[in-house]
C-alpha positions as CSV (number, residue, x, y, z in Angstrom):
1,X,6.3,16.2,-12.0
2,X,6.6,19.3,-9.9
3,X,10.1,20.0,-8.5
4,X,10.9,19.4,-4.8
5,X,11.1,22.7,-2.9
6,X,14.5,23.1,-1.1
7,X,12.7,24.2,2.0
8,X,9.0,24.0,2.8
9,X,7.2,25.1,5.9
10,X,3.7,23.9,6.7
11,X,2.4,26.6,9.0
12,X,0.0,26.3,11.9
13,X,-1.7,22.9,11.2
14,X,-3.1,20.3,13.6
15,X,-0.2,17.9,13.5
16,X,-0.9,14.3,14.3
17,X,1.9,11.8,14.7
18,X,1.3,8.1,15.1
19,X,4.5,6.8,16.7
20,X,4.9,5.6,19.4
21,X,1.2,6.5,20.0
22,X,-1.2,8.9,18.3
23,X,-0.5,12.4,19.5
24,X,-2.2,15.6,18.5
25,X,-0.4,19.0,18.5
26,X,-2.6,22.0,17.5
27,X,-1.1,25.1,15.8
28,X,2.1,23.4,15.0
29,X,4.6,23.8,12.1
30,X,6.5,21.2,10.1
31,X,9.7,22.3,8.4
32,X,10.9,20.2,5.5
33,X,14.3,20.5,3.9
34,X,15.6,18.5,0.9
35,X,12.6,16.1,1.2
36,X,13.2,15.3,4.9
37,X,11.4,16.5,8.0
38,X,13.8,18.9,9.6
39,X,11.7,20.2,12.6
40,X,8.3,20.0,14.1
41,X,7.3,22.7,16.6
42,X,5.7,26.1,17.1
43,X,6.7,29.3,15.3
44,X,9.5,27.8,13.3
45,X,11.6,30.1,11.2
46,X,10.5,30.3,7.5
47,X,13.8,31.8,6.2
48,X,14.2,30.7,2.6
49,X,11.2,28.4,2.7
50,X,8.1,28.2,0.7
51,X,5.2,28.5,3.2
52,X,2.0,26.5,3.0
53,X,-0.9,27.7,5.2
54,X,-1.9,24.6,7.1
55,X,-4.5,26.2,9.4
56,X,-7.8,24.4,9.3
57,X,-5.9,21.3,8.3
58,X,-4.8,18.0,9.9
59,X,-1.2,17.2,9.0
60,X,-0.6,13.4,9.1
61,X,2.0,10.9,7.9
62,X,1.1,9.7,4.5
63,X,-1.0,6.5,4.4
64,X,0.7,3.2,3.6
65,X,-1.2,0.6,1.5
66,X,0.6,-2.7,2.1
67,X,-1.1,-4.8,-0.5
68,X,-2.7,-3.7,-3.8
69,X,-2.8,-5.1,-7.3
70,X,-2.3,-1.7,-8.8
71,X,-2.6,-2.8,-12.5
72,X,-6.3,-3.6,-11.9
73,X,-7.3,0.1,-11.7
74,X,-8.5,-0.3,-15.3
75,X,-10.8,-3.1,-14.2
76,X,-12.6,-1.1,-11.6
77,X,-15.9,-2.6,-10.3
78,X,-15.7,-5.7,-12.5
79,X,-16.0,-8.1,-9.6
80,X,-18.1,-6.3,-7.0
81,X,-20.5,-9.2,-6.7
82,X,-17.9,-12.0,-7.1
83,X,-16.6,-14.5,-4.6
84,X,-12.9,-15.4,-4.7
85,X,-13.4,-18.2,-7.2
86,X,-15.3,-16.0,-9.7
87,X,-12.6,-13.3,-9.3
88,X,-9.8,-15.7,-10.0
89,X,-11.5,-17.1,-13.1
90,X,-12.6,-13.8,-14.6
91,X,-9.9,-11.3,-13.6
92,X,-6.8,-13.5,-13.5
93,X,-7.9,-16.3,-15.9
94,X,-9.5,-14.2,-18.6
95,X,-8.6,-10.5,-18.4
96,X,-5.0,-10.7,-17.2
97,X,-3.9,-12.5,-20.4
98,X,-5.6,-9.7,-22.4
99,X,-3.4,-7.0,-20.7
100,X,-1.0,-5.5,-23.2
101,X,2.1,-3.6,-21.8
102,X,0.3,-0.3,-22.5
103,X,-2.7,-1.5,-20.5
104,X,-0.4,-2.4,-17.5
105,X,1.2,1.1,-17.8
106,X,-2.2,2.8,-17.9
107,X,-3.5,0.7,-15.0
108,X,-0.5,1.3,-12.8
109,X,-0.4,5.0,-13.5
110,X,-4.1,5.4,-12.9
111,X,-3.9,3.2,-9.7
112,X,-0.9,5.1,-8.3
113,X,-2.5,8.5,-9.0
114,X,-5.7,7.2,-7.3
115,X,-3.5,6.4,-4.3
116,X,-1.9,9.8,-4.2
117,X,-5.3,11.6,-4.7
118,X,-6.5,9.8,-1.5
119,X,-3.4,10.5,0.6
120,X,-1.7,7.1,0.1
121,X,1.9,8.0,-0.4
122,X,3.3,4.4,-0.3
123,X,1.9,1.3,-1.9
124,X,3.0,-2.3,-2.1
125,X,2.2,-3.2,-5.7
126,X,1.6,-7.0,-5.9
127,X,2.0,-7.2,-9.7
128,X,1.2,-10.7,-10.8
129,X,0.6,-9.7,-14.4
130,X,4.2,-10.2,-15.8
131,X,3.3,-12.3,-18.8
132,X,6.3,-10.8,-20.6
133,X,9.3,-8.6,-19.6
134,X,7.5,-5.6,-21.2
135,X,4.7,-5.9,-18.6
136,X,7.2,-5.4,-15.7
137,X,8.9,-2.5,-17.4
138,X,5.6,-0.8,-18.0
139,X,4.4,-1.3,-14.4
140,X,7.6,0.1,-12.9
141,X,7.7,3.0,-15.4
142,X,4.2,4.0,-14.5
143,X,4.9,3.9,-10.7
144,X,7.8,6.2,-11.3
145,X,5.8,8.5,-13.6
146,X,3.1,8.9,-10.9
147,X,5.6,10.0,-8.3
148,X,4.5,7.6,-5.6
149,X,6.7,5.6,-3.2
150,X,6.2,1.9,-4.0
151,X,7.5,-1.6,-3.3
152,X,7.0,-3.3,-6.6
153,X,6.3,-7.0,-6.1
154,X,7.2,-8.9,-9.2
155,X,4.8,-11.8,-9.5
156,X,4.2,-14.5,-12.1
157,X,0.7,-14.8,-13.5
158,X,-0.9,-17.7,-11.6
159,X,-2.6,-19.2,-14.7
160,X,0.3,-18.8,-17.1
161,X,3.0,-21.3,-16.1
162,X,5.1,-20.4,-19.2
163,X,5.6,-16.9,-17.8
164,X,7.6,-18.2,-14.8
165,X,11.1,-17.1,-15.6
166,X,13.6,-16.0,-12.9
167,X,15.7,-14.4,-15.6
168,X,13.1,-11.7,-16.0
169,X,13.4,-10.8,-12.3
170,X,17.2,-10.7,-12.4
171,X,17.2,-8.6,-15.6
172,X,14.6,-6.2,-14.1
173,X,16.6,-5.9,-10.9
174,X,19.8,-5.1,-12.8
175,X,18.3,-2.6,-15.2
176,X,15.6,-0.7,-13.2
177,X,16.6,-0.9,-9.6
178,X,20.1,0.3,-9.2
179,X,19.6,3.4,-7.0
180,X,20.2,3.2,-3.3
181,X,17.5,5.8,-2.4
182,X,15.0,5.0,-5.1
183,X,11.4,5.6,-4.0
184,X,10.4,2.5,-6.1
185,X,12.0,-0.6,-4.8
186,X,11.8,-4.3,-5.8
187,X,10.3,-7.3,-4.0
188,X,9.5,-10.8,-5.2
189,X,5.8,-11.8,-5.1
190,X,5.6,-15.5,-5.8
191,X,2.8,-17.9,-5.2
192,X,4.0,-19.2,-1.9
193,X,3.4,-22.5,-0.1
194,X,-0.4,-22.3,-0.1
195,X,-0.5,-22.5,-3.8
196,X,2.8,-23.9,-5.1
197,X,4.9,-27.1,-4.3
198,X,7.4,-26.5,-1.6
199,X,10.4,-27.2,-3.9
200,X,9.2,-24.3,-6.2
201,X,8.7,-22.2,-3.1
202,X,12.3,-22.9,-2.0
203,X,13.6,-21.8,-5.5
204,X,11.7,-18.5,-5.1
205,X,13.1,-17.9,-1.6
206,X,16.6,-18.6,-2.9
207,X,16.1,-16.1,-5.8
208,X,15.0,-13.4,-3.3
209,X,18.0,-14.0,-1.2
210,X,20.3,-13.9,-4.2
211,X,18.9,-10.5,-5.3
212,X,18.7,-9.2,-1.7
213,X,15.0,-8.3,-2.0
214,X,12.0,-9.0,0.3
215,X,9.1,-11.3,-0.4
216,X,5.4,-10.8,-0.5
217,X,3.0,-13.8,-0.6
218,X,-0.6,-14.6,-0.4
219,X,-1.1,-17.1,2.4
220,X,-3.9,-19.2,3.8
221,X,-5.0,-22.8,4.0
222,X,-4.6,-23.3,0.3
223,X,-4.9,-26.3,-2.1
224,X,-1.2,-27.3,-1.7
225,X,-0.5,-26.7,2.0
226,X,-3.1,-26.6,4.7
227,X,-0.4,-25.3,7.2
228,X,1.8,-23.1,4.9
229,X,3.7,-21.3,7.7
230,X,4.7,-24.7,9.2
231,X,5.8,-25.9,5.8
232,X,8.1,-22.9,5.5
233,X,9.5,-23.5,9.0
234,X,10.2,-27.1,8.2
235,X,12.3,-26.0,5.2
236,X,14.0,-23.2,7.2
237,X,12.4,-20.5,5.0
238,X,10.8,-18.3,7.7
239,X,12.6,-14.9,7.7
240,X,12.0,-11.3,8.7
241,X,11.8,-10.0,5.1
242,X,8.5,-11.8,4.2
243,X,5.2,-10.0,4.1
244,X,2.3,-12.4,4.4
245,X,-1.1,-11.3,2.8
246,X,-4.5,-12.3,4.2
247,X,-4.0,-15.4,6.3
248,X,-7.6,-15.5,7.7
249,X,-7.6,-19.2,7.9
250,X,-4.2,-19.5,9.7
251,X,-4.4,-20.8,13.2
252,X,-3.0,-18.7,16.1
253,X,0.1,-20.9,16.3
254,X,1.1,-20.2,12.7
255,X,0.5,-16.4,13.3
256,X,2.8,-16.8,16.2
257,X,5.4,-18.4,13.9
258,X,5.2,-15.3,11.6
259,X,5.7,-13.0,14.6
260,X,8.6,-15.0,16.0
261,X,10.4,-15.0,12.6
262,X,10.1,-11.2,12.3
263,X,7.8,-11.6,9.3
264,X,4.9,-9.2,8.9
265,X,1.3,-9.3,7.8
266,X,-1.0,-7.3,5.4
267,X,-4.8,-7.7,5.9
268,X,-7.4,-6.4,3.5
269,X,-10.6,-6.4,5.6
270,X,-12.9,-5.1,2.9
271,X,-11.9,-7.7,0.3
272,X,-11.6,-10.5,2.9
273,X,-15.2,-9.9,3.9
274,X,-16.5,-9.4,0.4
275,X,-14.8,-12.4,-1.2
276,X,-15.2,-14.8,1.7
277,X,-11.6,-15.3,2.8
278,X,-12.7,-16.2,6.3
279,X,-13.5,-14.6,9.6
280,X,-11.9,-11.3,10.4
281,X,-8.5,-11.8,11.9
282,X,-7.4,-8.3,12.8
283,X,-7.7,-8.9,16.5
284,X,-6.0,-12.3,16.4
285,X,-3.0,-10.8,14.5
286,X,-2.7,-8.0,17.1
287,X,-2.9,-10.5,20.0
288,X,-0.1,-12.6,18.5
289,X,2.2,-9.6,18.1
290,X,2.5,-9.7,14.3
291,X,3.3,-6.3,12.8
292,X,0.2,-5.7,10.6
293,X,-0.6,-3.2,7.9
294,X,-3.7,-2.6,5.8
295,X,-4.2,-3.3,2.1
296,X,-6.9,-2.2,-0.4
297,X,-6.1,-5.3,-2.4
298,X,-8.3,-4.9,-5.5
299,X,-10.5,-2.0,-6.8
300,X,-12.4,-4.6,-8.9
301,X,-14.4,-5.1,-5.8
302,X,-13.8,-2.4,-3.2
303,X,-12.9,1.3,-2.9
304,X,-9.3,2.3,-3.4
305,X,-8.9,4.8,-0.5
306,X,-7.5,4.4,3.0
307,X,-10.5,6.0,4.7
308,X,-12.9,3.2,3.5
309,X,-10.3,0.7,4.4
310,X,-9.8,2.0,7.9
311,X,-13.5,1.9,8.5
312,X,-13.7,-1.7,7.2
313,X,-10.9,-2.6,9.6
314,X,-12.6,-0.9,12.6
315,X,-16.0,-2.4,11.8
316,X,-14.7,-6.0,11.2
317,X,-12.7,-5.8,14.4
318,X,-16.0,-5.6,16.3
319,X,-17.0,-9.0,14.8
320,X,-13.7,-10.8,15.5
321,X,-12.5,-12.7,18.5
322,X,-10.3,-10.9,20.9
323,X,-10.0,-7.3,22.3
324,X,-11.6,-4.7,20.1
325,X,-9.6,-2.1,18.2
326,X,-10.1,1.6,18.5
327,X,-9.8,4.3,15.9
328,X,-6.2,5.3,17.1
329,X,-5.1,1.6,16.6
330,X,-6.4,1.6,13.1
331,X,-4.8,5.0,12.2
332,X,-1.5,3.6,13.4
333,X,-2.0,0.5,11.2
334,X,-2.6,2.8,8.2
335,X,0.6,4.8,8.8
336,X,3.5,3.5,11.0
337,X,2.1,0.0,11.1
338,X,2.1,-0.2,7.3
339,X,5.6,1.3,7.1
340,X,6.9,-1.3,9.5
341,X,5.1,-4.1,7.6
342,X,7.0,-3.1,4.5
343,X,10.3,-2.7,6.3
344,X,10.3,1.1,5.8
345,X,9.6,2.4,9.3
346,X,13.1,3.9,9.4
347,X,12.1,6.2,6.5
348,X,8.4,6.8,6.6
349,X,5.2,6.3,8.6
350,X,5.6,9.0,11.3
351,X,6.7,12.6,11.6
352,X,10.0,12.0,13.3
353,X,12.8,14.4,12.4
354,X,15.0,12.9,9.7
355,X,12.3,10.8,8.0
356,X,11.2,11.4,4.4
357,X,8.5,14.1,4.2
358,X,5.6,11.8,3.0
359,X,2.6,13.8,4.3
360,X,-1.1,14.3,3.8
361,X,-3.1,17.4,4.8
362,X,-6.8,17.0,5.4
363,X,-9.2,20.0,5.4
364,X,-11.3,20.4,8.6
365,X,-13.4,23.2,7.2
366,X,-15.5,20.8,5.2
367,X,-19.0,20.0,6.3
368,X,-18.1,16.4,7.3
369,X,-15.1,17.4,9.3
370,X,-16.3,20.4,11.4
371,X,-16.0,19.3,15.0
372,X,-13.1,17.0,14.3
373,X,-11.2,18.5,17.2
374,X,-13.3,16.5,19.6
375,X,-11.4,13.3,18.6
376,X,-9.0,13.8,15.7
377,X,-8.1,10.1,15.2
378,X,-11.8,9.2,15.4
379,X,-12.7,11.9,12.8
380,X,-10.0,10.7,10.4
381,X,-11.0,7.1,10.6
382,X,-14.8,7.4,10.9
383,X,-15.7,10.7,9.0
384,X,-13.0,11.7,6.5
385,X,-13.0,10.8,2.8
386,X,-10.7,11.5,-0.2
387,X,-12.5,14.8,-0.9
388,X,-11.0,16.1,2.3
389,X,-7.4,15.5,1.1
390,X,-6.1,19.0,0.3
391,X,-2.3,18.5,-0.1
392,X,-0.1,15.4,-0.4
393,X,3.7,15.3,-0.3
394,X,6.1,12.5,-1.2
395,X,9.7,13.1,-0.1
396,X,8.8,16.8,0.2
397,X,7.5,17.1,-3.4
398,X,3.9,18.3,-3.7
399,X,1.9,15.8,-5.7
400,X,-1.5,17.2,-4.8
401,X,-2.2,20.9,-3.9
402,X,-5.4,22.6,-3.0
403,X,-7.4,19.5,-3.7
404,X,-5.9,18.8,-7.2
405,X,-3.3,16.4,-8.4
406,X,-0.3,18.2,-9.8
407,X,0.7,15.5,-12.3
408,X,1.4,17.3,-15.6
409,X,0.0,14.6,-17.8
410,X,-3.2,13.8,-16.0
411,X,-5.5,14.3,-19.0
412,X,-3.3,12.0,-21.1
413,X,-3.2,9.4,-18.3
414,X,-7.0,9.4,-18.1
415,X,-7.4,9.1,-21.8
416,X,-5.0,6.2,-22.0
417,X,-6.8,4.5,-19.1
418,X,-10.1,4.9,-21.0
419,X,-8.6,3.3,-24.1
420,X,-7.4,0.3,-22.0
421,X,-10.8,0.0,-20.3
422,X,-12.4,-0.2,-23.8
423,X,-9.9,-2.8,-24.9
424,X,-10.4,-5.0,-21.8
425,X,-14.2,-4.6,-22.0
426,X,-14.1,-6.1,-25.5
427,X,-12.0,-9.0,-24.0
428,X,-14.4,-9.8,-21.1
């Protein structure tokens, strides 16, 4: 990975912040020092700094993907025409057990690099492929090798009951997550009350509390609990460190329970529409006050970039009950909203001085972005694509420059991914 410049100045860009509201500042500099935002303003001093020319570019907080099964990058487009049942049977029932540790590493590295290439600087990796301890080690190692900021959600494979072993989580926590300011942090990603008996759920919640880590769970009217949030409340398990994923079938009163508990929500509008999770819920979530972020979910079925995801969010909001969302609302969900959903808004998600310099620079001199100055938020949400991503920074370190990833082992990563694709195709 490329070294982090001690001082870096982004000169003369169109700076777009998203907190507390979307604001646009043309011809503005951003000064970064030791990986943090030191100043945002006009004609900042460049003494001792490496200078990047940001003219003709939009400077944004890095995008935050609040729910993605990153390991599935090597299974791209294998379930485009599948409903949820087919996806579960084919991807989790058949292909997940065929994943060797080297396949998990290849998938996670490829998936994390795909995120960075598209300006996603933080991802919540819901990794329910831990058939053995080596799978978890491979997944975490790949996230770190990619240079992305990540919340690694340790999950048990849903169709492999023998893999459920809390000792694996404790050991991984002790060995791989000792740093206080580690860009890759740990969460627990268990089945949750929709899909597991409440006694098992309570054990998982106690484990997360013991290890002092957050939770991420899929939630909806599942085969075990039709009212999963109420089931958690009855056991005293609602807490502010739980990220709930999907929840299309949850009634408004259960969404309100999440909001009242301080819990947060990740929605994946493209996947929820494609796989039939239920009616779009983005407007209902907003109305109940739940902090909500966006998630790609699976590239087996949908694109892996935030631009496609923001458009899906904007379009599905037009079909949902409640007041419609606008482009600026969606852009906030993709940045500061996602950061808040992951409990990271004190560190990332906006351009506030003192925050980590996780940034994305989009070119406005491309044919699809000329005229973006009419409505910057509208252009980013409705017109931009990954090809417009010129530069990406994570904690001030440049991971993409002039349209190209800077990862030193990119050819090897692609070759390893192709080998895993071939192995998994033979297992399909």
